[in-house]
All heavy atoms as a GROMACS GRO file, in nm:
protein
  593
    1MET      N    1   0.082  -0.120   0.000
    1MET     CA    2   0.000   0.000   0.000
    1MET      C    3   0.087   0.127   0.000
    1MET      O    4   0.062   0.217  -0.077
    1MET     CB    5  -0.093  -0.003   0.121
    1MET     CG    6  -0.180   0.117   0.134
    1MET     SD    7  -0.329   0.094   0.042
    1MET     CE    8  -0.431   0.217   0.114
    2ALA      N    9   0.189   0.131   0.086
    2ALA     CA   10   0.274   0.250   0.094
    2ALA      C   11   0.348   0.273  -0.037
    2ALA      O   12   0.363   0.387  -0.081
    2ALA     CB   13   0.372   0.236   0.209
    3SER      N   14   0.394   0.166  -0.102
    3SER     CA   15   0.467   0.183  -0.228
    3SER      C   16   0.374   0.235  -0.337
    3SER      O   17   0.416   0.314  -0.421
    3SER     CB   18   0.535   0.053  -0.269
    3SER     OG   19   0.440  -0.048  -0.294
    4SER      N   20   0.248   0.192  -0.339
    4SER     CA   21   0.156   0.242  -0.441
    4SER      C   22   0.127   0.390  -0.419
    4SER      O   23   0.110   0.466  -0.514
    4SER     CB   24   0.027   0.162  -0.444
    4SER     OG   25  -0.044   0.175  -0.323
    5LEU      N   26   0.124   0.434  -0.293
    5LEU     CA   27   0.106   0.576  -0.263
    5LEU      C   28   0.227   0.655  -0.309
    5LEU      O   29   0.214   0.763  -0.366
    5LEU     CB   30   0.082   0.596  -0.113
    5LEU     CG   31   0.055   0.739  -0.068
    5LEU    CD1   32  -0.066   0.798  -0.139
    5LEU    CD2   33   0.036   0.743   0.082
    6LEU      N   34   0.346   0.600  -0.287
    6LEU     CA   35   0.469   0.665  -0.332
    6LEU      C   36   0.470   0.679  -0.485
    6LEU      O   37   0.504   0.785  -0.538
    6LEU     CB   38   0.591   0.586  -0.286
    6LEU     CG   39   0.726   0.639  -0.332
    6LEU    CD1   40   0.752   0.778  -0.275
    6LEU    CD2   41   0.836   0.543  -0.290
    7VAL      N   42   0.431   0.574  -0.554
    7VAL     CA   43   0.425   0.579  -0.701
    7VAL      C   44   0.324   0.684  -0.745
    7VAL      O   45   0.352   0.765  -0.834
    7VAL     CB   46   0.391   0.441  -0.761
    7VAL    CG1   47   0.360   0.451  -0.909
    7VAL    CG2   48   0.504   0.343  -0.735
    8HIS      N   49   0.208   0.685  -0.683
    8HIS     CA   50   0.104   0.783  -0.717
    8HIS      C   51   0.155   0.925  -0.697
    8HIS      O   52   0.141   1.012  -0.785
    8HIS     CB   53  -0.021   0.758  -0.632
    8HIS     CG   54  -0.130   0.857  -0.657
    8HIS    ND1   55  -0.148   0.969  -0.579
    8HIS    CD2   56  -0.225   0.862  -0.753
    8HIS    CE1   57  -0.251   1.038  -0.625
    8HIS    NE2   58  -0.300   0.976  -0.730
    9ASP      N   59   0.216   0.953  -0.581
    9ASP     CA   60   0.268   1.087  -0.552
    9ASP      C   61   0.380   1.125  -0.649
    9ASP      O   62   0.388   1.238  -0.694
    9ASP     CB   63   0.319   1.094  -0.409
    9ASP     CG   64   0.206   1.090  -0.306
    9ASP    OD1   65   0.088   1.106  -0.346
    9ASP    OD2   66   0.237   1.069  -0.187
   10THR      N   67   0.466   1.029  -0.681
   10THR     CA   68   0.575   1.055  -0.774
   10THR      C   69   0.521   1.091  -0.912
   10THR      O   70   0.567   1.186  -0.976
   10THR     CB   71   0.669   0.933  -0.784
   10THR    OG1   72   0.719   0.903  -0.654
   10THR    CG2   73   0.784   0.958  -0.879
   11LEU      N   74   0.422   1.017  -0.959
   11LEU     CA   75   0.362   1.046  -1.090
   11LEU      C   76   0.296   1.182  -1.091
   11LEU      O   77   0.302   1.255  -1.191
   11LEU     CB   78   0.262   0.937  -1.128
   11LEU     CG   79   0.323   0.800  -1.160
   11LEU    CD1   80   0.215   0.695  -1.181
   11LEU    CD2   81   0.414   0.810  -1.282
   12GLN      N   82   0.233   1.220  -0.980
   12GLN     CA   83   0.173   1.354  -0.973
   12GLN      C   84   0.279   1.462  -0.983
   12GLN      O   85   0.261   1.562  -1.052
   12GLN     CB   86   0.094   1.370  -0.844
   12GLN     CG   87  -0.044   1.311  -0.850
   12GLN     CD   88  -0.128   1.356  -0.732
   12GLN    OE1   89  -0.077   1.382  -0.624
   12GLN    NE2   90  -0.258   1.363  -0.753
   13LEU      N   91   0.390   1.444  -0.913
   13LEU     CA   92   0.497   1.543  -0.918
   13LEU      C   93   0.559   1.551  -1.057
   13LEU      O   94   0.588   1.660  -1.107
   13LEU     CB   95   0.605   1.510  -0.815
   13LEU     CG   96   0.566   1.532  -0.670
   13LEU    CD1   97   0.673   1.476  -0.576
   13LEU    CD2   98   0.543   1.680  -0.642
   14ILE      N   99   0.578   1.437  -1.121
   14ILE     CA  100   0.636   1.434  -1.256
   14ILE      C  101   0.544   1.501  -1.357
   14ILE      O  102   0.591   1.563  -1.453
   14ILE     CB  103   0.669   1.289  -1.297
   14ILE    CG1  104   0.785   1.236  -1.212
   14ILE    CG2  105   0.704   1.280  -1.445
   14ILE    CD1  106   0.811   1.088  -1.233
   15SER      N  107   0.414   1.491  -1.337
   15SER     CA  108   0.320   1.547  -1.434
   15SER      C  109   0.313   1.700  -1.430
   15SER      O  110   0.259   1.762  -1.521
   15SER     CB  111   0.180   1.489  -1.411
   15SER     OG  112   0.125   1.539  -1.291
   16ARG      N  113   0.371   1.760  -1.329
   16ARG     CA  114   0.372   1.907  -1.322
   16ARG      C  115   0.469   1.963  -1.427
   16ARG      O  116   0.556   1.891  -1.474
   16ARG     CB  117   0.412   1.952  -1.182
   16ARG     CG  118   0.307   1.915  -1.079
   16ARG     CD  119   0.344   1.964  -0.944
   16ARG     NE  120   0.242   1.924  -0.848
   16ARG     CZ  121   0.245   1.957  -0.721
   16ARG    NH1  122   0.345   2.029  -0.672
   16ARG    NH2  123   0.149   1.916  -0.639
   17PRO      N  124   0.454   2.090  -1.461
   17PRO     CA  125   0.540   2.146  -1.566
   17PRO      C  126   0.682   2.178  -1.518
   17PRO      O  127   0.729   2.291  -1.523
   17PRO     CB  128   0.465   2.273  -1.608
   17PRO     CG  129   0.391   2.314  -1.485
   17PRO     CD  130   0.353   2.185  -1.417
   18TRP      N  131   0.750   2.077  -1.470
   18TRP     CA  132   0.888   2.089  -1.424
   18TRP      C  133   0.977   2.004  -1.511
   18TRP      O  134   0.932   1.914  -1.580
   18TRP     CB  135   0.904   2.038  -1.281
   18TRP     CG  136   0.822   2.105  -1.177
   18TRP    CD1  137   0.766   2.230  -1.182
   18TRP    CD2  138   0.788   2.052  -1.049
   18TRP    NE1  139   0.701   2.257  -1.065
   18TRP    CE2  140   0.711   2.149  -0.982
   18TRP    CE3  141   0.813   1.933  -0.984
   18TRP    CZ2  142   0.662   2.131  -0.853
   18TRP    CZ3  143   0.764   1.915  -0.856
   18TRP    CH2  144   0.690   2.013  -0.793
   19ASN      N  145   1.104   2.032  -1.506
   19ASN     CA  146   1.202   1.941  -1.565
   19ASN      C  147   1.248   1.850  -1.452
   19ASN      O  148   1.314   1.896  -1.358
   19ASN     CB  149   1.322   2.018  -1.622
   19ASN     CG  150   1.285   2.095  -1.746
   19ASN    OD1  151   1.203   2.049  -1.824
   19ASN    ND2  152   1.343   2.211  -1.763
   20VAL      N  153   1.211   1.724  -1.460
   20VAL     CA  154   1.240   1.628  -1.353
   20VAL      C  155   1.330   1.519  -1.406
   20VAL      O  156   1.307   1.465  -1.514
   20VAL     CB  157   1.109   1.566  -1.298
   20VAL    CG1  158   1.138   1.461  -1.193
   20VAL    CG2  159   1.017   1.673  -1.245
   21LYS      N  160   1.434   1.489  -1.331
   21LYS     CA  161   1.521   1.376  -1.362
   21LYS      C  162   1.522   1.284  -1.242
   21LYS      O  163   1.546   1.328  -1.130
   21LYS     CB  164   1.663   1.422  -1.392
   21LYS     CG  165   1.677   1.503  -1.518
   21LYS     CD  166   1.821   1.542  -1.540
   21LYS     CE  167   1.832   1.628  -1.664
   21LYS     NZ  168   1.972   1.667  -1.690
   22ILE      N  169   1.494   1.159  -1.266
   22ILE     CA  170   1.498   1.058  -1.160
   22ILE      C  171   1.610   0.962  -1.195
   22ILE      O  172   1.618   0.913  -1.307
   22ILE     CB  173   1.364   0.984  -1.147
   22ILE    CG1  174   1.256   1.084  -1.107
   22ILE    CG2  175   1.375   0.871  -1.046
   22ILE    CD1  176   1.118   1.027  -1.099
   23ARG      N  177   1.692   0.939  -1.098
   23ARG     CA  178   1.807   0.854  -1.121
   23ARG      C  179   1.825   0.762  -1.001
   23ARG      O  180   1.818   0.807  -0.886
   23ARG     CB  181   1.927   0.945  -1.140
   23ARG     CG  182   2.056   0.884  -1.162
   23ARG     CD  183   2.156   0.988  -1.205
   23ARG     NE  184   2.196   1.071  -1.093
   23ARG     CZ  185   2.301   1.149  -1.094
   23ARG    NH1  186   2.373   1.159  -1.204
   23ARG    NH2  187   2.334   1.220  -0.991
   24HIS      N  188   1.845   0.637  -1.026
   24HIS     CA  189   1.868   0.540  -0.919
   24HIS      C  190   2.018   0.527  -0.896
   24HIS      O  191   2.094   0.508  -0.990
   24HIS     CB  192   1.811   0.403  -0.957
   24HIS     CG  193   1.843   0.299  -0.856
   24HIS    ND1  194   1.944   0.208  -0.875
   24HIS    CD2  195   1.790   0.272  -0.735
   24HIS    CE1  196   1.952   0.129  -0.770
   24HIS    NE2  197   1.859   0.166  -0.684
   25ILE      N  198   2.059   0.542  -0.771
   25ILE     CA  199   2.198   0.523  -0.735
   25ILE      C  200   2.203   0.399  -0.646
   25ILE      O  201   2.143   0.398  -0.539
   25ILE     CB  202   2.256   0.645  -0.661
   25ILE    CG1  203   2.247   0.768  -0.752
   25ILE    CG2  204   2.399   0.619  -0.617
   25ILE    CD1  205   2.288   0.897  -0.688
   26PRO      N  206   2.270   0.294  -0.691
   26PRO     CA  207   2.275   0.172  -0.612
   26PRO      C  208   2.336   0.197  -0.474
   26PRO      O  209   2.422   0.283  -0.455
   26PRO     CB  210   2.365   0.079  -0.693
   26PRO     CG  211   2.375   0.139  -0.828
   26PRO     CD  212   2.347   0.285  -0.814
   27ARG      N  213   2.288   0.122  -0.378
   27ARG     CA  214   2.333   0.135  -0.240
   27ARG      C  215   2.485   0.125  -0.229
   27ARG      O  216   2.548   0.200  -0.156
   27ARG     CB  217   2.266   0.025  -0.158
   27ARG     CG  218   2.259   0.054  -0.012
   27ARG     CD  219   2.196  -0.061   0.060
   27ARG     NE  220   2.052  -0.058   0.042
   27ARG     CZ  221   1.969  -0.141   0.102
   27ARG    NH1  222   2.016  -0.235   0.180
   27ARG    NH2  223   1.841  -0.132   0.083
   28TYR      N  224   2.545   0.034  -0.304
   28TYR     CA  225   2.689   0.014  -0.294
   28TYR      C  226   2.767   0.131  -0.353
   28TYR      O  227   2.886   0.145  -0.329
   28TYR     CB  228   2.732  -0.118  -0.359
   28TYR     CG  229   2.725  -0.120  -0.510
   28TYR    CD1  230   2.836  -0.085  -0.587
   28TYR    CD2  231   2.609  -0.158  -0.575
   28TYR    CE1  232   2.829  -0.088  -0.726
   28TYR    CE2  233   2.601  -0.160  -0.713
   28TYR     CZ  234   2.712  -0.125  -0.787
   28TYR     OH  235   2.705  -0.126  -0.924
   29LYS      N  236   2.701   0.218  -0.429
   29LYS     CA  237   2.767   0.336  -0.485
   29LYS      C  238   2.747   0.460  -0.397
   29LYS      O  239   2.800   0.566  -0.426
   29LYS     CB  240   2.712   0.367  -0.625
   29LYS     CG  241   2.741   0.263  -0.728
   29LYS     CD  242   2.872   0.293  -0.795
   29LYS     CE  243   2.889   0.198  -0.911
   29LYS     NZ  244   2.999   0.236  -0.995
   30ASN      N  245   2.668   0.450  -0.292
   30ASN     CA  246   2.643   0.564  -0.203
   30ASN      C  247   2.643   0.515  -0.059
   30ASN      O  248   2.540   0.510   0.007
   30ASN     CB  249   2.512   0.633  -0.238
   30ASN     CG  250   2.501   0.769  -0.172
   30ASN    OD1  251   2.579   0.803  -0.084
   30ASN    ND2  252   2.402   0.846  -0.213
   31GLY      N  253   2.760   0.479  -0.012
   31GLY     CA  254   2.775   0.423   0.122
   31GLY      C  255   2.736   0.518   0.233
   31GLY      O  256   2.687   0.476   0.338
   32VAL      N  257   2.755   0.650   0.212
   32VAL     CA  258   2.720   0.747   0.316
   32VAL      C  259   2.570   0.745   0.342
   32VAL      O  260   2.525   0.734   0.456
   32VAL     CB  261   2.767   0.888   0.279
   32VAL    CG1  262   2.717   0.991   0.378
   32VAL    CG2  263   2.918   0.893   0.269
   33ALA      N  264   2.491   0.755   0.237
   33ALA     CA  265   2.345   0.753   0.253
   33ALA      C  266   2.299   0.622   0.315
   33ALA      O  267   2.214   0.621   0.405
   33ALA     CB  268   2.276   0.776   0.120
   34ASP      N  269   2.356   0.511   0.270
   34ASP     CA  270   2.319   0.381   0.324
   34ASP      C  271   2.351   0.374   0.473
   34ASP      O  272   2.269   0.329   0.554
   34ASP     CB  273   2.392   0.270   0.247
   34ASP     CG  274   2.348   0.132   0.289
   34ASP    OD1  275   2.226   0.106   0.295
   34ASP    OD2  276   2.436   0.048   0.319
   35ARG      N  277   2.470   0.419   0.511
   35ARG     CA  278   2.510   0.415   0.652
   35ARG      C  279   2.425   0.508   0.737
   35ARG      O  280   2.386   0.474   0.849
   35ARG     CB  281   2.657   0.450   0.664
   35ARG     CG  282   2.711   0.440   0.803
   35ARG     CD  283   2.716   0.295   0.848
   35ARG     NE  284   2.776   0.292   0.980
   35ARG     CZ  285   2.742   0.206   1.074
   35ARG    NH1  286   2.655   0.113   1.050
   35ARG    NH2  287   2.798   0.212   1.191
   36LEU      N  288   2.391   0.627   0.686
   36LEU     CA  289   2.306   0.719   0.762
   36LEU      C  290   2.167   0.660   0.785
   36LEU      O  291   2.109   0.676   0.892
   36LEU     CB  292   2.294   0.853   0.689
   36LEU     CG  293   2.418   0.942   0.695
   36LEU    CD1  294   2.401   1.063   0.603
   36LEU    CD2  295   2.447   0.988   0.837
   37VAL      N  296   2.114   0.591   0.686
   37VAL     CA  297   1.984   0.526   0.703
   37VAL      C  298   1.993   0.420   0.812
   37VAL      O  299   1.907   0.410   0.900
   37VAL     CB  300   1.934   0.464   0.571
   37VAL    CG1  301   1.815   0.373   0.594
   37VAL    CG2  302   1.899   0.573   0.471
   38LYS      N  303   2.099   0.341   0.809
   38LYS     CA  304   2.116   0.238   0.912
   38LYS      C  305   2.131   0.299   1.050
   38LYS      O  306   2.076   0.248   1.147
   38LYS     CB  307   2.236   0.150   0.878
   38LYS     CG  308   2.210   0.059   0.759
   38LYS     CD  309   2.333  -0.021   0.721
   38LYS     CE  310   2.304  -0.106   0.598
   38LYS     NZ  311   2.423  -0.172   0.548
   39LEU      N  312   2.203   0.410   1.062
   39LEU     CA  313   2.218   0.478   1.190
   39LEU      C  314   2.084   0.533   1.239
   39LEU      O  315   2.056   0.532   1.359
   39LEU     CB  316   2.318   0.592   1.179
   39LEU     CG  317   2.465   0.557   1.167
   39LEU    CD1  318   2.548   0.681   1.136
   39LEU    CD2  319   2.515   0.492   1.295
   40SER      N  320   2.003   0.583   1.148
   40SER     CA  321   1.877   0.647   1.187
   40SER      C  322   1.776   0.548   1.245
   40SER      O  323   1.685   0.589   1.317
   40SER     CB  324   1.816   0.721   1.069
   40SER     OG  325   1.765   0.629   0.973
   41ARG      N  326   1.791   0.422   1.216
   41ARG     CA  327   1.697   0.323   1.269
   41ARG      C  328   1.697   0.319   1.421
   41ARG      O  329   1.597   0.283   1.482
   41ARG     CB  330   1.729   0.185   1.213
   41ARG     CG  331   1.701   0.174   1.066
   41ARG     CD  332   1.735   0.036   1.015
   41ARG     NE  333   1.721   0.033   0.871
   41ARG     CZ  334   1.784  -0.050   0.792
   41ARG    NH1  335   1.864  -0.141   0.843
   41ARG    NH2  336   1.766  -0.046   0.663
   42ASP      N  337   1.809   0.356   1.482
   42ASP     CA  338   1.820   0.352   1.628
   42ASP      C  339   1.791   0.486   1.695
   42ASP      O  340   1.797   0.497   1.816
   42ASP     CB  341   1.962   0.307   1.667
   42ASP     CG  342   1.995   0.167   1.618
   42ASP    OD1  343   1.903   0.084   1.607
   42ASP    OD2  344   2.113   0.142   1.589
   43LEU      N  345   1.759   0.588   1.617
   43LEU     CA  346   1.735   0.721   1.672
   43LEU      C  347   1.586   0.742   1.700
   43LEU      O  348   1.501   0.696   1.624
   43LEU     CB  349   1.786   0.828   1.576
   43LEU     CG  350   1.936   0.824   1.546
   43LEU    CD1  351   1.971   0.927   1.440
   43LEU    CD2  352   2.016   0.850   1.672
   44PRO      N  353   1.555   0.813   1.807
   44PRO     CA  354   1.414   0.833   1.844
   44PRO      C  355   1.344   0.944   1.766
   44PRO      O  356   1.225   0.964   1.782
   44PRO     CB  357   1.422   0.870   1.992
   44PRO     CG  358   1.555   0.936   2.006
   44PRO     CD  359   1.646   0.866   1.907
   45TYR      N  360   1.416   1.016   1.680
   45TYR     CA  361   1.358   1.131   1.610
   45TYR      C  362   1.327   1.098   1.465
   45TYR      O  363   1.396   1.019   1.403
   45TYR     CB  364   1.454   1.250   1.615
   45TYR     CG  365   1.499   1.282   1.756
   45TYR    CD1  366   1.629   1.254   1.796
   45TYR    CD2  367   1.411   1.339   1.847
   45TYR    CE1  368   1.671   1.283   1.927
   45TYR    CE2  369   1.452   1.367   1.975
   45TYR     CZ  370   1.581   1.339   2.015
   45TYR     OH  371   1.622   1.367   2.142
   46ALA      N  372   1.226   1.164   1.412
   46ALA     CA  373   1.191   1.143   1.271
   46ALA      C  374   1.280   1.226   1.179
   46ALA      O  375   1.294   1.194   1.062
   46ALA     CB  376   1.045   1.180   1.248
   47TYR      N  377   1.344   1.330   1.232
   47TYR     CA  378   1.428   1.419   1.151
   47TYR      C  379   1.558   1.445   1.226
   47TYR      O  380   1.557   1.477   1.344
   47TYR     CB  381   1.356   1.550   1.126
   47TYR     CG  382   1.442   1.654   1.058
   47TYR    CD1  383   1.463   1.650   0.920
   47TYR    CD2  384   1.504   1.754   1.130
   47TYR    CE1  385   1.542   1.743   0.857
   47TYR    CE2  386   1.584   1.849   1.068
   47TYR     CZ  387   1.602   1.842   0.932
   47TYR     OH  388   1.681   1.935   0.869
   48MET      N  389   1.668   1.429   1.155
   48MET     CA  390   1.799   1.457   1.214
   48MET      C  391   1.876   1.547   1.119
   48MET      O  392   1.866   1.534   0.998
   48MET     CB  393   1.880   1.328   1.236
   48MET     CG  394   1.824   1.237   1.341
   48MET     SD  395   1.824   1.307   1.506
   48MET     CE  396   1.997   1.326   1.538
   49SER      N  397   1.954   1.636   1.176
   49SER     CA  398   2.039   1.726   1.097
   49SER      C  399   2.179   1.722   1.157
   49SER      O  400   2.194   1.718   1.279
   49SER     CB  401   1.982   1.868   1.104
   49SER     OG  402   2.068   1.958   1.038
   50PHE      N  403   2.280   1.722   1.071
   50PHE     CA  404   2.418   1.716   1.117
   50PHE      C  405   2.494   1.837   1.064
   50PHE      O  406   2.486   1.869   0.946
   50PHE     CB  407   2.488   1.589   1.065
   50PHE     CG  408   2.425   1.462   1.112
   50PHE    CD1  409   2.341   1.390   1.028
   50PHE    CD2  410   2.450   1.412   1.238
   50PHE    CE1  411   2.282   1.273   1.069
   50PHE    CE2  412   2.393   1.294   1.281
   50PHE     CZ  413   2.309   1.224   1.197
   51ASP      N  414   2.570   1.903   1.152
   51ASP     CA  415   2.661   2.008   1.108
   51ASP      C  416   2.786   1.946   1.048
   51ASP      O  417   2.848   2.002   0.958
   51ASP     CB  418   2.699   2.100   1.224
   51ASP     CG  419   2.582   2.184   1.272
   51ASP    OD1  420   2.497   2.219   1.188
   51ASP    OD2  421   2.576   2.213   1.393
   52ASN      N  422   2.825   1.833   1.100
   52ASN     CA  423   2.940   1.756   1.051
   52ASN      C  424   2.897   1.611   1.040
   52ASN      O  425   2.813   1.565   1.118
   52ASN     CB  426   3.058   1.768   1.149
   52ASN     CG  427   3.110   1.909   1.158
   52ASN    OD1  428   3.152   1.966   1.059
   52ASN    ND2  429   3.104   1.966   1.277
   53PRO      N  430   2.953   1.537   0.947
   53PRO     CA  431   2.913   1.396   0.934
   53PRO      C  432   2.950   1.317   1.059
   53PRO      O  433   3.055   1.341   1.120
   53PRO     CB  434   2.991   1.347   0.813
   53PRO     CG  435   3.097   1.448   0.787
   53PRO     CD  436   3.055   1.576   0.850
   54PRO      N  437   2.866   1.225   1.100
   54PRO     CA  438   2.899   1.140   1.214
   54PRO      C  439   3.025   1.058   1.186
   54PRO      O  440   3.052   1.022   1.071
   54PRO     CB  441   2.777   1.048   1.229
   54PRO     CG  442   2.671   1.109   1.147
   54PRO     CD  443   2.736   1.195   1.044
   55LEU      N  444   3.100   1.028   1.289
   55LEU     CA  445   3.222   0.948   1.272
   55LEU      C  446   3.192   0.812   1.209
   55LEU      O  447   3.277   0.757   1.140
   55LEU     CB  448   3.291   0.930   1.407
   55LEU     CG  449   3.349   1.056   1.470
   55LEU    CD1  450   3.406   1.025   1.608
   55LEU    CD2  451   3.455   1.116   1.380
   56GLU      N  452   3.073   0.760   1.231
   56GLU     CA  453   3.037   0.629   1.178
   56GLU      C  454   3.034   0.623   1.026
   56GLU      O  455   3.033   0.516   0.968
   56GLU     CB  456   2.900   0.583   1.232
   56GLU     CG  457   2.896   0.560   1.381
   56GLU     CD  458   2.861   0.685   1.461
   56GLU    OE1  459   2.864   0.798   1.405
   56GLU    OE2  460   2.830   0.670   1.580
   57VAL      N  461   3.029   0.739   0.960
   57VAL     CA  462   3.025   0.741   0.814
   57VAL      C  463   3.156   0.788   0.751
   57VAL      O  464   3.164   0.802   0.629
   57VAL     CB  465   2.908   0.826   0.758
   57VAL    CG1  466   2.775   0.776   0.808
   57VAL    CG2  467   2.927   0.972   0.789
   58ALA      N  468   3.258   0.809   0.832
   58ALA     CA  469   3.384   0.866   0.781
   58ALA      C  470   3.444   0.782   0.669
   58ALA      O  471   3.486   0.836   0.565
   58ALA     CB  472   3.485   0.882   0.895
   59GLU      N  473   3.450   0.651   0.686
   59GLU     CA  474   3.510   0.566   0.583
   59GLU      C  475   3.428   0.570   0.454
   59GLU      O  476   3.483   0.582   0.345
   59GLU     CB  477   3.522   0.421   0.632
   59GLU     CG  478   3.589   0.330   0.533
   59GLU     CD  479   3.604   0.188   0.585
   59GLU    OE1  480   3.601   0.167   0.707
   59GLU    OE2  481   3.619   0.099   0.501
   60GLU      N  482   3.295   0.561   0.467
   60GLU     CA  483   3.209   0.567   0.349
   60GLU      C  484   3.218   0.704   0.281
   60GLU      O  485   3.214   0.713   0.160
   60GLU     CB  486   3.064   0.536   0.386
   60GLU     CG  487   3.038   0.392   0.420
   60GLU     CD  488   3.063   0.361   0.566
   60GLU    OE1  489   3.107   0.451   0.642
   60GLU    OE2  490   3.042   0.246   0.607
   61LEU      N  491   3.229   0.809   0.361
   61LEU     CA  492   3.240   0.944   0.305
   61LEU      C  493   3.366   0.956   0.221
   61LEU      O  494   3.364   1.008   0.109
   61LEU     CB  495   3.240   1.048   0.416
   61LEU     CG  496   3.239   1.194   0.375
   61LEU    CD1  497   3.116   1.226   0.292
   61LEU    CD2  498   3.245   1.283   0.497
   62TYR      N  499   3.476   0.906   0.271
   62TYR     CA  500   3.600   0.908   0.195
   62TYR      C  501   3.586   0.825   0.067
   62TYR      O  502   3.622   0.868  -0.041
   62TYR     CB  503   3.716   0.854   0.278
   62TYR     CG  504   3.843   0.840   0.197
   62TYR    CD1  505   3.919   0.953   0.165
   62TYR    CD2  506   3.884   0.717   0.150
   62TYR    CE1  507   4.033   0.942   0.088
   62TYR    CE2  508   3.999   0.705   0.073
   62TYR     CZ  509   4.073   0.816   0.043
   62TYR     OH  510   4.186   0.805  -0.034
   63HIS      N  511   3.526   0.706   0.078
   63HIS     CA  512   3.510   0.617  -0.037
   63HIS      C  513   3.419   0.681  -0.142
   63HIS      O  514   3.451   0.681  -0.261
   63HIS     CB  515   3.455   0.483   0.009
   63HIS     CG  516   3.438   0.385  -0.102
   63HIS    ND1  517   3.544   0.322  -0.163
   63HIS    CD2  518   3.328   0.338  -0.165
   63HIS    CE1  519   3.499   0.242  -0.258
   63HIS    NE2  520   3.368   0.250  -0.261
   64ASP      N  521   3.306   0.737  -0.100
   64ASP     CA  522   3.211   0.798  -0.195
   64ASP      C  523   3.270   0.920  -0.264
   64ASP      O  524   3.235   0.951  -0.377
   64ASP     CB  525   3.082   0.838  -0.125
   64ASP     CG  526   2.990   0.721  -0.096
   64ASP    OD1  527   3.023   0.608  -0.136
   64ASP    OD2  528   2.885   0.743  -0.032
   65SER      N  529   3.359   0.992  -0.198
   65SER     CA  530   3.413   1.115  -0.255
   65SER      C  531   3.544   1.093  -0.330
   65SER      O  532   3.603   1.188  -0.381
   65SER     CB  533   3.435   1.219  -0.145
   65SER     OG  534   3.537   1.175  -0.058
   66SER      N  535   3.588   0.968  -0.340
   66SER     CA  536   3.720   0.941  -0.398
   66SER      C  537   3.720   0.937  -0.550
   66SER      O  538   3.821   0.902  -0.610
   66SER     CB  539   3.777   0.811  -0.342
   66SER     OG  540   3.696   0.702  -0.381
   67GLY      N  541   3.611   0.970  -0.614
   67GLY     CA  542   3.609   0.976  -0.759
   67GLY      C  543   3.520   0.870  -0.821
   67GLY      O  544   3.445   0.802  -0.752
   68PRO      N  545   3.528   0.855  -0.953
   68PRO     CA  546   3.438   0.766  -1.026
   68PRO      C  547   3.439   0.621  -0.977
   68PRO      O  548   3.339   0.554  -0.983
   68PRO     CB  549   3.487   0.774  -1.169
   68PRO     CG  550   3.558   0.904  -1.178
   68PRO     CD  551   3.616   0.928  -1.041
   69GLU      N  552   3.549   0.575  -0.927
   69GLU     CA  553   3.553   0.436  -0.878
   69GLU      C  554   3.473   0.422  -0.750
   69GLU      O  555   3.417   0.317  -0.723
   69GLU     CB  556   3.699   0.392  -0.854
   69GLU     CG  557   3.777   0.376  -0.981
   69GLU     CD  558   3.721   0.269  -1.074
   69GLU    OE1  559   3.683   0.160  -1.024
   69GLU    OE2  560   3.712   0.294  -1.194
   70GLY      N  561   3.469   0.526  -0.669
   70GLY     CA  562   3.403   0.517  -0.539
   70GLY      C  563   3.268   0.583  -0.532
   70GLY      O  564   3.200   0.572  -0.432
   71SER      N  565   3.228   0.652  -0.635
   71SER     CA  566   3.101   0.723  -0.627
   71SER      C  567   3.026   0.712  -0.759
   71SER      O  568   3.077   0.661  -0.857
   71SER     CB  569   3.126   0.871  -0.593
   71SER     OG  570   3.192   0.932  -0.702
   72TYR      N  571   2.909   0.767  -0.761
   72TYR     CA  572   2.827   0.772  -0.880
   72TYR      C  573   2.850   0.909  -0.944
   72TYR      O  574   2.767   0.998  -0.935
   72TYR     CB  575   2.680   0.748  -0.846
   72TYR     CG  576   2.594   0.724  -0.967
   72TYR    CD1  577   2.582   0.597  -1.021
   72TYR    CD2  578   2.527   0.827  -1.028
   72TYR    CE1  579   2.504   0.574  -1.132
   72TYR    CE2  580   2.448   0.806  -1.139
   72TYR     CZ  581   2.438   0.679  -1.190
   72TYR     OH  582   2.360   0.655  -1.300
   73ALA      N  583   2.965   0.928  -0.997
   73ALA     CA  584   2.998   1.058  -1.058
   73ALA      C  585   2.939   1.066  -1.198
   73ALA      O  586   2.942   0.970  -1.274
   73ALA     CB  587   3.150   1.074  -1.066
   74SER      N  588   2.884   1.181  -1.230
   74SER     CA  589   2.829   1.199  -1.365
   74SER      C  590   2.864   1.335  -1.418
   74SER      O  591   2.902   1.422  -1.348
   74SER     CB  592   2.678   1.178  -1.367
   74SER     OG  593   2.614   1.268  -1.281
   0.00000   0.00000   0.00000
């Protein structure tokens, strides 16, 4: 049910007079986002903001920013 609502909302947004690009980035190509999602599962808040990246993502941050081999550079 939730996925069908997401698809419906996405189609509504795409149908507006905007230039929209949707691109899938595999989890293994974006370790920082993947690690942040995993960290958020244990947090009591629905929204978190960081001034600096958590230490738990330091290795993934370096890997993702190391260029085309480590990131989804386009």
